[in-house]
C-alpha positions in Angstrom: 114.1 71.5 119.8 118.1 71.3 120.9 121.2 70.5 120.0 122.6 66.6 119.9 125.6 65.1 117.9 123.0 63.3 116.0 121.8 66.4 114.8 125.3 67.7 113.7 126.0 64.3 111.9 123.0 64.6 110.0 124.0 68.0 109.1 126.9 67.4 107.6 125.7 64.5 105.8 123.2 66.4 103.9 120.2 64.3 105.7 119.2 67.0 108.0 115.9 68.4 106.9 115.0 70.1 110.8 118.4 71.9 110.9 116.4 75.2 112.0 115.3 72.9 115.2 118.9 73.6 116.5 120.8 76.5 114.4 119.6 79.8 114.3 117.9 81.6 117.5 115.1 79.7 119.7 113.2 81.4 122.6 113.2 78.2 125.3 109.9 78.0 127.6 108.9 76.5 130.4 105.9 74.0 131.2 103.7 77.2 131.9 104.7 78.1 127.9 106.6 81.5 129.8 109.8 82.2 127.7 113.2 82.0 130.1 116.1 82.1 128.1 116.8 82.5 124.3 119.6 80.1 122.6 121.6 81.3 119.3 123.9 78.7 117.7 125.3 79.2 114.0 127.7 76.7 111.9 130.9 78.7 111.2 133.8 76.2 111.0 136.1 77.9 109.6 135.7 80.8 112.8 138.6 81.4 115.1 135.7 83.2 117.6 131.6 83.5 116.8 130.5 87.1 119.1 126.8 87.9 119.3 126.3 91.4 118.7 122.8 92.7 119.5 120.1 95.6 120.4 120.3 93.4 123.9 123.9 93.9 124.9 124.3 97.6 122.5 126.1 95.9 119.3 129.1 94.8 121.6 130.1 91.5 120.9 132.5 91.0 123.7 129.7 90.9 126.4 128.2 87.4 124.4 130.9 85.1 123.1 130.0 82.2 122.0 131.2 78.7 122.8 131.9 75.8 120.6 130.0 73.3 121.3 131.1 71.0 118.5 134.2 70.4 117.1 132.9 70.3 113.5 132.5 74.3 113.8 128.5 74.5 116.0 128.8 77.4 118.1 126.2 78.5 120.6 124.7 80.7 123.5 121.7 80.7 125.7 121.3 84.4 127.5 118.7 83.6 130.4 116.1 86.6 129.0 113.4 87.1 126.4 114.7 88.4 123.9 112.2 88.2 120.9 112.4 91.0 118.6 116.0 92.1 119.4 118.0 92.7 116.5 121.5 90.5 116.2 124.1 89.4 114.0 127.0 87.0 114.1 130.1 88.6 114.7 132.7 86.0 113.2 136.5 86.8 113.8 139.0 84.5 111.4 142.2 83.2 111.9 143.3 86.1 109.6 142.6 88.6 112.0 139.5 89.9 109.4 135.8 89.9 111.1 132.4 89.4 109.5 129.5 90.8 110.8 126.6 87.9 109.1 123.3 87.6 109.4 121.5 84.0 111.0 120.9 81.9 108.1 118.4 80.3 110.4 116.4 83.7 111.4 113.1 83.4 111.2 112.4 86.9 110.9 114.6 90.0 109.7 114.7 94.3 109.5 113.1 95.7 107.0 115.2 96.8 103.8 117.9 98.4 103.7 118.5 97.4 107.0 119.3 93.5 107.1 120.1 92.2 110.4 117.8 89.1 112.1 115.5 89.4 114.8 114.6 86.9 117.1 110.8 85.5 116.2 108.7 83.3 117.9 107.3 81.1 114.9 105.3 78.6 117.0 102.0 79.2 118.3 99.7 80.1 115.1 96.2 78.5 115.0 95.5 77.0 111.9 91.8 76.7 110.1 92.8 74.7 106.7 91.8 71.7 107.9 89.0 70.9 105.2 91.5 72.1 102.7 94.3 69.2 103.3 91.2 67.3 104.1 89.9 67.5 100.8 92.6 68.8 98.5 93.1 66.2 95.3 96.4 65.5 93.2 96.1 68.5 90.3 96.6 66.1 87.6 93.3 65.6 86.3 92.1 68.7 88.1 91.8 71.9 86.6 94.7 74.3 87.4 95.1 78.0 86.9 98.0 79.9 88.4 97.6 83.6 89.2 101.6 84.6 89.6 101.7 87.4 91.9 104.3 89.9 93.1 102.6 90.7 96.5 104.3 94.5 96.2 102.9 95.8 93.2 99.5 93.7 92.8 97.8 96.8 94.8 99.5 99.5 96.6 98.0 102.1 99.3 98.9 104.9 98.5 102.0 103.8 96.5 102.9 102.0 99.5 103.0 98.4 100.4 100.1 96.6 101.9 100.6 93.9 104.5 100.0 90.3 103.8 96.9 90.5 106.5 95.4 93.7 104.6 95.9 92.4 100.8 94.5 89.1 101.5 90.9 89.7 101.5 90.9 91.5 97.8 93.3 89.0 96.3 91.1 86.3 97.3 88.0 87.8 96.3 89.9 88.6 92.8 90.8 85.2 92.4 88.1 83.6 93.0 85.8 85.8 90.5 88.6 85.1 87.7 88.8 81.4 88.4 92.1 81.1 89.4 92.6 77.9 91.7 95.9 78.6 92.5 98.2 81.7 93.5 101.7 81.8 92.8 104.0 84.0 95.0 107.4 85.5 93.7 109.6 85.0 96.5 108.9 86.2 99.6 111.6 84.9 101.8 113.9 88.0 102.7 115.8 89.6 100.5 118.0 93.4 100.2 117.1 94.9 97.1 113.3 95.6 95.7 114.9 95.2 91.7 116.1 91.5 92.0 111.8 90.7 92.6 112.8 87.7 95.4 115.0 86.4 93.3 118.7 86.9 95.5 117.6 85.9 98.6 119.2 86.3 102.5 116.9 85.0 104.5 115.3 81.4 103.3 113.7 81.2 106.6 112.5 84.6 107.1 109.2 85.5 105.3 110.0 89.0 104.2 109.0 91.8 106.4 108.1 94.2 103.5 104.7 92.7 104.0 104.5 92.0 107.6 105.6 89.2 110.4 105.7 86.0 109.3 102.3 84.9 111.5 100.6 87.6 109.2 102.1 85.5 106.2 100.6 82.4 107.7 97.1 84.0 108.0 97.4 84.9 104.4 98.0 81.3 103.3 95.6 80.1 106.2 92.6 82.5 104.6 93.2 81.2 100.9 92.8 77.5 102.1 89.5 78.4 103.5 88.6 79.9 100.3 89.8 77.4 98.4 93.1 78.3 96.7 96.1 77.0 96.8 99.5 78.6 97.6 102.7 78.4 95.6 105.8 79.9 96.2 108.7 81.0 93.7 112.0 79.3 95.1 115.7 80.1 93.8 117.5 76.5 94.9 121.0 76.7 93.2 122.4 80.1 93.7 122.6 82.5 96.5 123.3 86.4 96.3 127.0 87.9 97.6 126.0 90.7 99.9 128.5 90.7 102.5 125.6 89.7 105.7 124.1 86.7 103.6 125.4 83.2 103.3 128.1 83.6 101.1 131.3 82.8 102.2 129.6 82.7 105.7 133.1 81.7 107.7 135.1 83.4 104.9 135.4 80.2 103.2 133.2 78.9 100.4 131.3 77.2 103.0 128.4 76.2 101.1 129.3 77.0 97.6 131.5 75.6 94.7 135.1 76.2 95.7 135.7 76.2 91.7 135.4 79.5 90.9 134.6 78.5 86.8 131.3 76.6 88.2 130.8 78.8 91.5 130.8 82.5 89.8 127.0 83.1 87.8 128.3 86.1 86.1 124.5 87.0 84.5 123.2 87.1 88.0 126.2 88.3 89.9 125.5 85.7 92.2 127.3 82.4 93.2 126.4 78.9 92.9 125.6 76.2 95.7 127.3 73.2 95.8 125.3 70.5 96.4 128.0 67.8 96.5 128.3 69.5 100.3 126.3 67.7 102.9 125.6 71.0 104.7 124.7 72.6 101.4 122.1 70.0 101.2 120.6 69.9 104.9 120.1 74.0 104.6 118.2 73.9 101.0 116.1 70.3 102.1 115.4 72.4 105.7 114.7 75.6 104.2 111.6 74.0 101.8 110.3 71.5 104.9 110.2 74.5 107.3 108.1 76.7 104.5 106.0 73.1 104.1 105.6 72.4 107.6 105.3 76.4 109.0 103.7 77.7 106.3 101.3 74.8 104.4 102.5 76.0 101.5 101.1 73.7 98.6 104.2 73.5 96.5 107.3 75.3 95.0 107.9 76.6 91.3 111.7 76.1 91.2 113.7 79.1 89.3 116.8 78.6 87.0 116.5 74.7 87.0 118.6 74.6 83.7 121.8 75.6 86.8 120.6 72.8 88.2 121.1 70.2 85.4 123.8 71.4 83.8 126.4 73.9 85.3 125.6 77.4 84.8 123.3 76.4 82.6 125.8 75.1 79.8 125.5 71.8 78.6 128.9 72.0 77.2 129.8 72.3 80.8 128.9 68.8 82.1 125.7 67.9 84.3 125.8 69.2 87.5 125.6 65.6 89.3 125.8 66.8 92.7 122.6 69.2 92.0 120.6 66.3 90.0 121.0 63.9 92.8 120.1 66.9 95.4 116.5 67.6 93.8 115.8 64.0 93.6 116.1 63.7 97.6 114.1 66.7 97.5 111.9 65.2 95.7 111.8 61.7 97.5 111.3 64.0 100.8 108.5 66.4 99.8 106.5 63.7 98.0 106.8 61.5 101.1 105.2 64.4 103.3 102.2 64.9 101.1 102.1 62.9 97.3 99.4 65.9 96.2 102.1 68.8 96.5 103.3 70.5 93.5 106.9 70.7 92.3 107.4 72.3 89.5 110.6 73.3 86.9 110.9 76.6 85.5 113.7 74.5 83.0 114.6 75.8 79.5 116.6 72.2 78.1 115.7 69.3 76.5 116.8 67.3 79.5 114.9 64.1 79.4 112.0 62.8 82.3 112.3 66.3 84.3 108.5 65.3 85.4 108.9 61.6 85.8 109.3 60.1 89.4 112.7 59.3 90.6 111.5 55.6 91.1 111.3 55.7 87.3 114.4 57.2 86.3 113.2 60.4 86.6 114.3 64.1 87.9 111.4 64.0 90.6 109.3 67.3 89.7 106.2 66.6 88.8 105.7 69.5 86.8 107.4 71.6 84.3 107.0 75.3 82.2 106.6 74.7 79.0 109.2 77.0 78.0 108.7 75.8 74.1 104.8 76.6 73.9 105.3 80.0 75.3 108.1 81.0 73.2 106.7 79.8 70.2 102.9 80.7 70.8 104.1 84.2 71.0 106.5 84.3 68.4 103.5 83.0 66.1 101.1 85.8 67.2 103.3 88.1 66.7 103.3 88.0 62.8 101.1 89.7 61.2 98.4 87.5 60.2 98.9 87.8 56.4 102.1 86.0 57.0 100.9 83.5 59.6 100.5 80.7 57.0 104.3 80.8 56.9 104.9 80.0 60.4 101.8 76.9 61.2 104.9 75.0 62.5 104.6 77.0 65.3 101.1 76.0 66.9 101.4 72.6 65.9 104.6 71.6 66.7 104.3 71.5 70.3 101.6 69.1 70.5 104.4 66.9 69.4 105.8 66.7 72.5 103.2 68.2 75.0 102.3 64.7 76.6 106.4 64.1 77.3 106.0 65.5 80.5 103.4 66.9 82.7 103.7 70.9 81.5 102.2 74.0 82.9 102.0 76.8 80.2 103.3 79.9 81.4 102.8 83.7 80.5 104.8 84.7 83.5 106.6 87.9 84.7 109.3 87.0 82.6 107.5 87.8 79.4 106.3 91.2 80.3 109.7 92.8 80.8 112.9 93.9 79.5 111.3 95.3 76.5 109.5 92.5 75.4 106.0 94.3 75.6 102.8 92.9 77.6 100.8 89.9 76.1 98.7 92.9 74.4 101.2 94.8 72.8 102.9 91.9 71.3 100.1 91.7 69.5 99.8 92.9 65.7 97.5 95.5 64.0 95.1 98.0 65.3 93.9 98.7 69.0 91.0 96.3 68.6 92.8 94.3 66.2 95.3 93.7 69.3 92.3 92.3 71.5 91.1 90.1 69.0 94.3 88.4 68.8 94.8 88.8 72.7 91.4 87.0 73.0 92.3 84.5 70.3 95.7 84.0 72.3 94.1 83.4 75.4 91.5 81.1 73.5 94.6 78.7 72.5 96.2 79.0 75.6 93.1 77.9 78.0 92.1 75.2 75.5 95.6 73.7 75.1 97.0 70.4 76.8 98.7 71.5 80.1 98.1 73.6 83.3 98.0 77.2 83.1 100.2 80.0 84.9 99.6 83.8 84.2 101.1 87.0 85.0 98.8 89.2 87.1 97.6 92.4 84.7 97.5 89.9 82.1 94.0 89.1 82.4 92.6 92.5 81.8 95.3 92.9 78.9 97.8 95.3 81.0 99.2 97.7 78.2 102.8 98.8 79.9 105.1 96.5 81.2 105.2 95.5 84.7 106.8 97.8 86.7 107.5 96.7 90.7 108.0 100.2 91.6 104.1 100.8 91.4 101.2 98.9 91.5 98.9 97.5 88.5 97.5 100.0 85.8 93.7 99.2 87.1 92.6 102.4 85.4 92.3 100.8 82.7 89.3 99.3 83.4 87.4 102.6 83.3 87.7 101.7 79.9 85.6 99.5 77.9 87.7 98.0 76.0 89.9 96.5 78.8 87.1 95.7 80.8 85.4 93.8 78.2 89.1 91.9 77.9 89.2 90.8 81.5 85.4 89.6 81.2 86.5 87.3 78.6 89.2 86.0 80.6 86.7 85.8 83.7 84.3 83.7 81.4 86.9 81.8 79.5 88.4 80.6 82.9 85.2 79.4 84.2 84.4 77.3 81.3 87.8 75.6 81.7 86.9 75.3 85.4 83.6 74.0 84.4 84.0 71.9 81.8 86.5 68.8 82.4 87.2 67.8 78.7 89.6 71.4 79.1 91.7 69.2 81.8 91.3 65.8 82.8 93.7 64.4 80.4 95.7 67.4 80.2 98.8 64.4 79.9 97.4 62.0 78.1 96.9 62.2 74.3 93.4 60.6 74.7 92.3 64.0 75.9 93.3 65.6 72.4 92.7 65.3 68.6 93.5 67.4 65.7 90.3 67.8 63.6 92.1 70.6 61.7 96.4 70.8 61.4 97.0 71.4 57.9 94.8 74.7 56.6 97.8 76.8 56.1 96.8 78.9 54.0 94.0 80.0 55.6 95.3 79.3 59.2 92.3 78.1 60.9 93.3 75.5 63.5 90.5 72.7 65.0 91.0 70.6 67.5 89.1 68.0 69.9 89.4 68.1 73.9 87.9 65.0 75.6 87.3 63.4 78.6 85.2 60.4 79.6 82.1 62.5 80.3 82.2 65.4 77.1 83.8 66.2 73.8 84.6 70.0 72.9 85.9 71.4 69.7 87.9 74.3 69.5 88.1 76.4 66.5 90.9 79.4 66.0 90.8 81.4 63.1 94.2 83.6 62.9 93.5 86.1 60.3 91.1 88.5 59.7 89.1 87.2 57.2 85.3 86.1 58.1 83.7 83.2 57.1 80.0 82.7 56.9 80.2 78.5 56.6 83.8 77.1 57.7 83.3 73.0 57.4 85.4 71.2 60.6 85.9 67.4 60.2 84.0 65.8 63.4 84.2 62.6 64.7 80.7 62.5 66.4 77.0 63.1 64.9 74.5 64.7 66.6 74.4 68.3 67.7 77.1 71.3 68.4 76.4 73.6 70.7 78.6 77.0 70.7 79.4 78.1 74.7 81.9 80.5 73.9 83.4 83.0 71.2 85.7 85.5 71.1 83.8 87.8 68.4 80.9 88.5 71.1 80.2 91.8 71.6 80.3 91.6 75.0 84.0 91.1 74.6 84.1 94.0 72.1 84.1 92.0 69.1 82.0 92.1 66.1 79.2 90.0 67.1 79.6 87.1 64.6 78.7 83.9 66.7 76.6 80.7 66.1 73.4 81.0 68.2 71.8 77.8 67.3 72.7 74.2 67.4 74.5 73.1 64.6 73.9 69.7 62.8 76.5 67.0 62.0 76.4 66.4 58.0 77.1 62.6 57.7 79.6 63.6 55.3 83.3 63.5 55.8 85.5 66.3 56.1 89.8 66.1 57.3 89.6 62.7 58.0 86.2 62.7 59.9 83.3 61.3 59.4 80.9 63.8 59.9 81.2 67.7 59.6 80.0 70.9 60.9 79.3 74.2 59.2 80.5 77.4 61.8 80.5 81.1 61.2 83.6 82.1 61.9 84.5 85.6 62.7 87.8 87.6 62.2 90.5 86.6 64.6 88.2 84.5 66.9 88.2 81.4 69.2 85.4 79.6 69.6 84.4 76.4 71.9 81.7 74.1 71.1 80.2 71.3 73.0 78.9 68.2 71.9 75.6 67.1 72.1 75.3 63.6 72.5 
């Protein structure tokens, strides 16, 4: 820790991934570990003068004027006192006479909104107990990955109020483990001023939001998750910043970190300003932020929001490639995977840009996962159709397998799909109330057995009816109704089948793990496919209409017996109880291009999974 000319040179060049070691506020300790002084350092090259206003000096900046310690615009002051928990801002005086009041971009903590000043915080000293997690953790490519996307402020509340990181962790861990999830993905938990933004318009990229406690409470939360065998991924906005006056935007009166060109800077859709990654300081800032969360919070990865805006200016291919951002993503990738090649670096990307999840050394962008937006859109459009019309939309289910192995995909049913009048997964389904649940179970069966890792937004695992509302907790009261309790049970059982049968995940990114058995039964809207690993083969059958079949013929590649291990029509899931109780013997007569076939009882709007017994 401490300032050197090398620190500054690396920061300006975009090569400093430890910028928080010398920028921001730091408590200086003697050999006995006692805090003897506090240093504040800020980068503001266009400032005429910088002062510190704080609760320590009665917010009178003239008492603490920073010294310009580097000609490129590094300002600093050391105050010979322990100022932990002191509230502060920088008072930045410009040459034109204007004065800006800015929070510290490198602060580790901040006031709870609606207040927005920074706080001095001792980020060091948390004792971690997740050594076994990092010792045993594997790369996820051939492992199950079922991610529970969580907005911490609205999963569960305490009499309408936010629960703190350390208060919610026990309940969340228990729930996640019971329902078969492998990871939690937290919607943005760095500091942000407005609840309505859900965290996507951040102002403190080094500060865990004070809504839910202090940073070490979040460390405890992640530590406990790791001890329970649960990975933690955080949502991250890389490409743009909000324009609140106290934040990074126009930090020293200039577009310091943003594009100078208004045409590519102004993000009208979100009211934000796009960052310019052709600038070394912008690269160092974000590279340091990501590095910080890996080192200090032990996060297992990042989901990067709005990658289309990083690939193309404003996400518009006609405006050309955002070459600075593309190069920077590659640099981030190289840095993160050099730290830990098991990390998750996932792109929320709606473009058709090639090789998004390929390594940089073979011409890729450097992510190792990409959200499969095509699967999400096509599947939900298909299921929204009345079953009688689904035969006209058959390709919505089949087309995704044409490109399913071009990238390493995560199948997302995220928060974006259950807001803004779109409805929930359940309410998008057609038919009667009971039919909606049949369709929902069928959708979940397709989702969990389709190639690709999984991400599900909270509440959809028990078929929530109301759209997500960040101002209140999930509608847990629905579980008093048998049909919702049965839905939750089905999801749990389906998730456990997924976790315990490696045919459903071993070759998620390799076509050897998938084979169509029935792909062209358009009129009946029945699909069947094989999921395979080196150890087992599973047959998945989906009946997308309310027609019941006592003996539906499915072509299969193997002789022997087939055992039904899950059926969405079981009465315990609120179904009609049409299932295959006995072993099904393969008949040595070919069907659908396969040498054998089996006859299965197929309930209406039903998904079933069969295991081949060799």
